[in-house]
Backbone as numpy.savetxt, mean C-alpha at the origin, in Angstrom:
# Nx Ny Nz CAx CAy CAz Cx Cy Cz
-4.53 15.08 5.04 -4.04 15.19 6.40 -4.02 16.65 6.81
-4.36 16.91 8.06 -4.20 18.29 8.54 -2.71 18.64 8.59
-2.36 19.81 8.08 -0.98 20.27 8.06 -0.91 21.59 8.82
0.08 21.71 9.69 0.29 22.92 10.48 1.69 23.41 10.19
1.79 24.59 9.56 3.08 25.19 9.22 3.37 26.35 10.15
4.62 26.51 10.51 5.09 27.71 11.20 6.56 27.91 10.87
7.22 28.79 11.54 8.60 29.12 11.22 9.55 27.96 11.44
9.17 26.98 12.25 10.03 25.82 12.52 9.95 24.78 11.43
8.85 24.73 10.70 8.61 23.69 9.71 7.14 23.35 9.66
6.84 22.05 9.69 5.43 21.64 9.62 5.17 20.41 10.46
3.94 20.24 10.81 3.45 19.06 11.50 2.27 18.57 10.69
2.21 17.27 10.44 1.03 16.72 9.79 0.65 15.43 10.48
-0.67 15.24 10.61 -1.20 14.07 11.31 -1.55 12.99 10.30
-0.93 11.83 10.46 -1.20 10.72 9.56 -2.51 10.01 9.92
-2.90 10.11 11.18 -4.12 9.42 11.62 -4.63 10.07 12.88
-5.93 10.27 12.92 -6.61 10.77 14.11 -8.05 10.32 14.01
-8.62 9.76 15.05 -9.97 9.22 14.96 -11.02 10.28 14.69
-10.70 11.55 14.91 -11.69 12.59 14.65 -11.62 13.13 13.22
-10.66 12.67 12.42 -10.60 13.16 11.04 -11.29 12.18 10.09
-10.82 12.10 8.86 -11.50 11.30 7.85 -11.49 9.80 8.13
-10.69 9.33 9.08 -10.67 7.92 9.43 -11.64 7.58 10.56
-12.42 8.54 11.00 -13.30 8.33 12.15 -14.25 7.15 11.95
-14.69 6.93 10.72 -15.63 5.83 10.46 -15.01 4.46 10.71
-13.69 4.38 10.79 -13.02 3.11 11.05 -13.11 2.71 12.51
-13.43 3.65 13.35 -13.35 3.39 14.78 -11.91 3.49 15.20
-11.55 2.78 16.20 -10.17 2.82 16.69 -9.31 1.87 15.87
-8.22 2.37 15.33 -7.27 1.55 14.59 -6.11 1.29 15.53
-5.95 0.06 15.96 -4.89 -0.29 16.89 -3.66 -0.69 16.07
-2.57 0.03 16.26 -1.35 -0.27 15.52 -0.59 -1.38 16.21
-0.42 -2.48 15.50 0.36 -3.60 16.00 1.82 -3.45 15.59
2.02 -2.93 14.38 3.36 -2.81 13.82 3.42 -1.52 13.00
4.55 -0.83 13.06 4.74 0.41 12.29 6.13 0.36 11.67
6.20 0.50 10.34 7.50 0.48 9.68 7.49 1.43 8.49
8.66 1.67 7.93 8.83 2.58 6.81 9.56 1.86 5.68
9.23 2.22 4.44 10.02 1.79 3.31 10.66 3.03 2.71
11.90 2.90 2.30 12.58 3.97 1.58 12.95 3.41 0.23
12.52 4.09 -0.82 12.72 3.58 -2.18 13.40 4.59 -3.07
14.24 4.06 -3.95 14.84 4.88 -5.00 13.78 5.16 -6.07
14.06 6.10 -6.94 13.16 6.40 -8.05 13.00 5.14 -8.91
11.77 4.89 -9.35 11.38 3.78 -10.22 11.36 2.42 -9.53
11.32 2.40 -8.21 11.11 1.14 -7.50 9.61 0.83 -7.53
9.29 -0.41 -7.91 7.90 -0.87 -7.85 7.81 -1.91 -6.76
6.91 -1.69 -5.82 6.66 -2.65 -4.75 5.21 -3.11 -4.89
5.01 -4.42 -4.95 3.64 -4.89 -5.00 3.44 -5.92 -6.10
2.24 -6.34 -6.14 1.05 -6.01 -5.38 0.97 -6.98 -4.18
0.92 -6.45 -2.98 1.02 -7.25 -1.76 -0.25 -7.16 -0.91
-0.47 -8.21 -0.14 -1.50 -8.22 0.89 -1.23 -9.39 1.83
-1.87 -9.36 2.96 -1.81 -10.49 3.89 -3.23 -11.01 4.05
-3.44 -12.24 3.57 -4.78 -12.82 3.57 -5.13 -13.54 4.85
-6.32 -14.13 4.87 -6.84 -14.82 6.03 -6.16 -16.14 6.27
-6.24 -16.68 7.45 -7.04 -16.15 8.56 -6.34 -15.06 9.36
-5.16 -14.66 8.95 -4.42 -13.61 9.68 -4.33 -12.34 8.85
-5.43 -11.97 8.20 -5.42 -10.79 7.35 -5.24 -9.53 8.20
-4.68 -8.51 7.57 -4.43 -7.24 8.26 -4.91 -6.08 7.41
-5.32 -5.04 8.09 -5.59 -3.75 7.47 -4.38 -2.88 7.72
-4.24 -1.84 6.93 -3.10 -0.95 7.13 -3.48 0.48 6.79
-2.70 1.37 7.33 -2.77 2.78 6.95 -1.39 3.14 6.46
-1.32 3.61 5.22 -0.04 4.03 4.68 -0.05 5.55 4.56
1.12 6.15 4.72 1.25 7.60 4.62 2.52 7.95 3.88
2.44 8.95 3.03 3.65 9.44 2.37 4.40 10.32 3.37
5.69 10.08 3.50 6.53 10.85 4.40 7.44 11.78 3.61
8.02 11.23 2.54 8.95 12.00 1.71 8.87 11.49 0.29
9.06 12.37 -0.68 9.08 11.97 -2.08 7.70 11.94 -2.70
7.53 11.05 -3.68 6.27 10.93 -4.40 6.13 9.51 -4.93
4.89 9.06 -5.04 4.62 7.70 -5.51 3.26 7.65 -6.19
3.12 6.70 -7.09 1.82 6.36 -7.66 1.38 5.10 -6.92
0.29 5.19 -6.19 -0.18 4.12 -5.33 -1.33 3.38 -6.02
-1.33 2.06 -5.91 -2.35 1.22 -6.53 -3.02 0.35 -5.48
-4.34 0.32 -5.49 -5.14 -0.52 -4.60 -6.07 -1.35 -5.47
-6.09 -2.66 -5.23 -6.95 -3.56 -6.00 -7.80 -4.35 -5.02
-9.12 -4.17 -5.11 -10.05 -4.79 -4.17 -10.32 -6.24 -4.55
-9.93 -7.16 -3.67 -10.12 -8.59 -3.89 -11.21 -9.17 -2.99
-11.97 -8.31 -2.31 -13.03 -8.76 -1.39 -14.30 -9.04 -2.20
-14.64 -10.31 -2.31 -15.77 -10.73 -3.15 -17.09 -10.06 -2.79
-17.30 -9.75 -1.53 -18.57 -9.15 -1.10 -18.55 -7.62 -1.10
-17.47 -7.05 -1.56 -17.32 -5.59 -1.57 -18.01 -4.97 -2.79
-18.54 -3.77 -2.61 -19.12 -3.04 -3.74 -18.06 -2.65 -4.77
-16.79 -2.62 -4.35 -15.71 -2.25 -5.28 -14.86 -3.46 -5.68
-15.40 -4.67 -5.51 -14.68 -5.90 -5.87 -14.19 -5.82 -7.31
-12.90 -6.16 -7.50 -12.31 -6.20 -8.83 -11.92 -4.84 -9.39
-12.08 -3.80 -8.60 -11.74 -2.46 -9.09 -10.35 -2.04 -8.63
-9.73 -1.25 -9.45 -8.41 -0.70 -9.18 -8.56 0.78 -8.87
-7.91 1.22 -7.81 -7.89 2.64 -7.46 -6.45 3.13 -7.54
-6.26 4.29 -8.12 -4.93 4.88 -8.28 -4.90 6.20 -7.54
-3.89 6.38 -6.70 -3.76 7.61 -5.91 -2.33 8.12 -6.05
-2.19 9.38 -6.42 -0.87 10.01 -6.47 -0.55 10.57 -5.10
0.58 10.18 -4.57 1.02 10.64 -3.25 2.23 11.54 -3.42
2.22 12.69 -2.74 3.34 13.62 -2.77 3.55 14.20 -1.39
4.81 14.34 -1.00 5.09 14.88 0.32 4.59 16.32 0.48
4.47 17.06 -0.61 3.99 18.45 -0.54 2.55 18.51 -0.08
1.80 17.45 -0.33 0.41 17.34 0.10 0.26 16.01 0.84
0.74 15.95 2.09 0.72 14.67 2.82 -0.66 14.04 2.85
-0.67 12.73 2.70 -1.92 11.99 2.70 -1.71 10.63 3.34
-2.78 10.11 3.90 -2.80 8.74 4.42 -3.91 8.00 3.71
-3.70 6.71 3.51 -4.70 5.86 2.86 -4.97 4.67 3.77
-6.24 4.43 4.05 -6.64 3.22 4.77 -6.82 2.11 3.75
-6.17 0.97 3.99 -6.26 -0.18 3.09 -6.83 -1.34 3.89
-8.10 -1.67 3.67 -8.71 -2.76 4.43 -8.14 -4.12 4.05
-8.28 -5.07 4.94 -7.89 -6.45 4.66 -8.61 -6.89 3.38
-7.89 -7.60 2.52 -8.47 -8.07 1.27 -8.24 -7.16 0.09
-7.52 -6.06 0.31 -7.19 -5.15 -0.77 -5.68 -5.23 -0.98
-5.27 -5.54 -2.20 -3.85 -5.62 -2.54 -3.32 -4.21 -2.77
-2.05 -4.01 -2.39 -1.44 -2.69 -2.46 -0.08 -2.75 -3.14
0.20 -1.74 -3.92 1.51 -1.59 -4.53 1.74 -0.14 -4.87
2.99 0.20 -5.15 3.27 1.56 -5.60 4.55 1.62 -6.40
4.64 2.69 -7.19 5.85 3.02 -7.93 6.37 4.33 -7.37
7.62 4.34 -6.90 8.21 5.60 -6.43 8.62 6.40 -7.67
8.27 7.67 -7.66 8.58 8.51 -8.82 9.62 9.58 -8.49
10.14 9.53 -7.28 11.23 10.41 -6.86 12.23 9.60 -6.05
13.48 10.06 -6.07 14.50 9.44 -5.22 14.09 9.60 -3.76
14.46 8.62 -2.95 14.22 8.62 -1.51 12.74 8.88 -1.18
11.90 8.06 -1.76 10.48 8.10 -1.42 10.28 7.23 -0.18
9.71 7.83 0.85 9.50 7.12 2.12 8.01 7.00 2.39
7.58 5.75 2.64 6.19 5.45 2.96 6.14 4.84 4.35
5.22 5.31 5.16 4.98 4.77 6.50 3.84 3.75 6.40
4.03 2.61 7.06 3.00 1.57 7.11 2.62 1.33 8.57
1.34 1.42 8.87 0.81 1.03 10.17 -0.09 -0.18 9.94
0.21 -1.29 10.61 -0.53 -2.53 10.44 -1.33 -2.81 11.71
-2.50 -3.39 11.57 -3.32 -3.67 12.75 -3.19 -5.11 13.24
-2.21 -5.84 12.75 -1.98 -7.21 13.20 -0.56 -7.64 12.90
-0.16 -8.80 13.41 1.21 -9.28 13.21 1.42 -9.83 11.80
2.66 -9.81 11.38 3.04 -10.39 10.10 2.93 -11.91 10.19
2.36 -12.53 9.17 2.27 -13.99 9.08 2.85 -14.38 7.72
4.00 -15.03 7.74 4.65 -15.38 6.48 3.81 -16.34 5.64
2.98 -17.18 6.28 2.13 -18.11 5.54 0.97 -17.39 4.84
0.58 -16.24 5.38 -0.55 -15.49 4.82 -0.10 -14.35 3.91
1.19 -14.07 3.90 1.74 -13.01 3.08 1.71 -13.45 1.63
1.13 -12.63 0.77 0.98 -13.03 -0.61 0.94 -11.81 -1.52
0.75 -12.07 -2.79 0.66 -11.00 -3.76 0.70 -11.53 -5.18
0.62 -10.62 -6.11 0.74 -10.93 -7.53 1.58 -9.84 -8.16
2.15 -10.13 -9.31 3.10 -9.17 -9.88 2.41 -7.94 -10.44
3.18 -6.98 -10.88 2.65 -5.69 -11.29 2.05 -5.61 -12.68
1.93 -6.74 -13.37 1.38 -6.69 -14.73 -0.02 -6.09 -14.77
-0.79 -6.27 -13.71 -2.15 -5.73 -13.65 -2.16 -4.22 -13.82
-1.13 -3.54 -13.34 -1.08 -2.07 -13.41 -0.02 -1.57 -14.39
0.64 -2.46 -15.09 1.78 -2.07 -15.93 1.42 -1.02 -16.97
0.21 -1.09 -17.51 -0.21 -0.11 -18.53 -0.43 1.29 -17.95
-0.43 1.41 -16.63 -0.64 2.69 -15.96 0.66 3.32 -15.47
1.77 2.61 -15.63 3.06 3.10 -15.16 3.68 4.04 -16.20
4.41 5.06 -15.75 5.06 5.98 -16.70 6.29 5.38 -17.39
6.74 4.22 -16.92 7.85 3.50 -17.55 7.43 2.03 -17.67
8.06 1.27 -18.57 7.72 -0.16 -18.66 8.03 -0.89 -17.35
7.18 -1.84 -16.99 7.37 -2.61 -15.76 8.75 -3.25 -15.73
9.24 -3.71 -16.87 10.55 -4.36 -16.94 11.69 -3.40 -16.58
11.45 -2.10 -16.68 12.48 -1.11 -16.34 12.40 -0.65 -14.89
11.40 -1.12 -14.16 11.30 -0.76 -12.74 12.29 -1.59 -11.93
12.58 -1.11 -10.75 13.44 -1.84 -9.82 12.52 -2.62 -8.89
12.66 -3.95 -8.90 11.80 -4.80 -8.07 12.65 -5.80 -7.33
12.13 -6.27 -6.22 12.82 -7.31 -5.47 12.71 -8.62 -6.23
13.62 -9.57 -5.95 13.49 -10.90 -6.57 12.13 -11.52 -6.26
11.64 -11.33 -5.04 10.33 -11.88 -4.67 9.23 -11.29 -5.53
9.21 -9.95 -5.69 8.16 -9.32 -6.48 8.24 -9.71 -7.95
9.44 -9.87 -8.46 9.63 -10.28 -9.85 9.09 -11.69 -10.07
9.19 -12.54 -9.05 8.75 -13.93 -9.17 7.26 -14.13 -8.89
6.56 -13.10 -8.42 5.14 -13.26 -8.14 4.38 -13.59 -9.43
3.33 -14.37 -9.29 2.51 -14.76 -10.44 1.75 -13.56 -11.00
1.43 -13.58 -12.30 0.52 -12.57 -12.84 -0.85 -12.74 -12.19
-1.62 -11.67 -12.14 -2.92 -11.72 -11.47 -3.82 -12.81 -12.04
-3.84 -12.97 -13.36 -4.74 -13.96 -13.96 -4.40 -15.39 -13.54
-3.17 -15.64 -13.09 -2.77 -16.97 -12.63 -2.82 -17.11 -11.11
-3.12 -16.03 -10.43 -3.11 -15.98 -8.98 -4.37 -16.64 -8.42
-4.21 -17.43 -7.36 -5.33 -18.12 -6.72 -5.48 -17.60 -5.28
-6.32 -16.60 -5.10 -6.51 -15.97 -3.78 -6.93 -17.00 -2.73
-7.76 -17.93 -3.09 -8.29 -18.87 -2.12 -7.24 -19.86 -1.61
-6.09 -19.93 -2.27 -5.10 -20.93 -1.89 -4.11 -20.46 -0.83
-4.20 -19.23 -0.39 -3.20 -18.72 0.55 -3.56 -19.04 1.99
-2.57 -19.05 2.82 -2.64 -19.20 4.27 -3.51 -20.37 4.72
-2.88 -21.47 4.85 -3.58 -22.67 5.29 -3.51 -22.85 6.80
-2.94 -21.90 7.50 -2.91 -22.06 8.95 -1.93 -21.24 9.67
């Protein structure tokens, strides 16, 4: 992200069509929200599937996180691959997450704040995910020691997950 510092503080742009997101064209924000997490909170792996799938742009606002992206798009050149990105507020960054890519992160500092911009409405029938076992070997602490929501704890392991079964309407 471009960062502008002066005596007042700093300004950083999470998204601008003339920067590295230009190839996306116009990203229309339907919904914008923030998550604030304590240290060692694991959120994920989440996505919203079809027919109401959404793309998102996430940005680190405060703190630090290890971000995980898993490509579930069968026709993608990166299908089945996991991408890991370290996010830190000292070096603000935004990540574009296309529809069909599952997302999760582990906060590694207290009060880690992530901004989410979604290009479509939330659909509870299409909202899905799988638990963090897929990335557990990459975490600095055991997955069982992370702080997770009851929903995330109950998500199926990836090997038992059936992507084609989500969102029937």
